[in-house]
C-alpha positions, 0 to 999 in steps of 0.5 A, spaced: 857 507 061 857 500 064 851 498 069 855 498 075 856 505 074 849 506 075 849 502 081 855 507 083 850 513 082 844 510 085 848 508 091 850 516 092 843 519 090 838 514 093 842 510 098 836 507 102 832 506 095 831 498 094 835 496 088 834 488 088 828 484 091 828 477 091 822 473 095 823 476 102 830 478 101 832 485 098 838 490 098 838 498 097 843 501 092 848 502 098 848 495 100 848 493 093 854 498 092 858 495 098 857 488 096 859 489 089 865 493 090 867 488 096 866 482 092 869 485 086 876 487 090 876 480 092 875 477 085 881 482 082 886 478 086 884 471 083 882 473 076 885 476 070 882 482 066 877 479 060 878 472 064 871 468 062 868 466 069 862 461 069 857 462 074 851 458 075 845 462 074 840 462 081 834 466 082 837 470 088 841 476 090 847 472 091 847 471 083 846 478 081 851 481 086 856 476 084 855 477 076 856 485 077 862 484 082 865 479 076 863 484 071 866 490 075 873 486 076 873 486 069 871 479 067 867 476 062 861 472 066 858 466 062 852 464 066 850 457 066 843 454 067 843 452 075 840 445 073 846 444 069 850 437 071 857 437 074 862 434 070 863 428 074 855 427 073 857 426 065 
């Protein structure tokens, strides 16, 4: 079973229960399910299965949603330090 399967299950069993909390932001399991699936469907248009996608690892809900959505789309997610300089800064 993948982590995303647990999101799907909990969205059905506990749709209003909080799944993520970051500061004053939060998502219920249903909201997380909807966000992940919507974004995953978009990612499937741009990325091939098993494509490695690097993502800056910010400490926020958007990062978590993006991570799960990419994983659900079949990508391999490579989290990068949020403070890593851009290529043009080298």
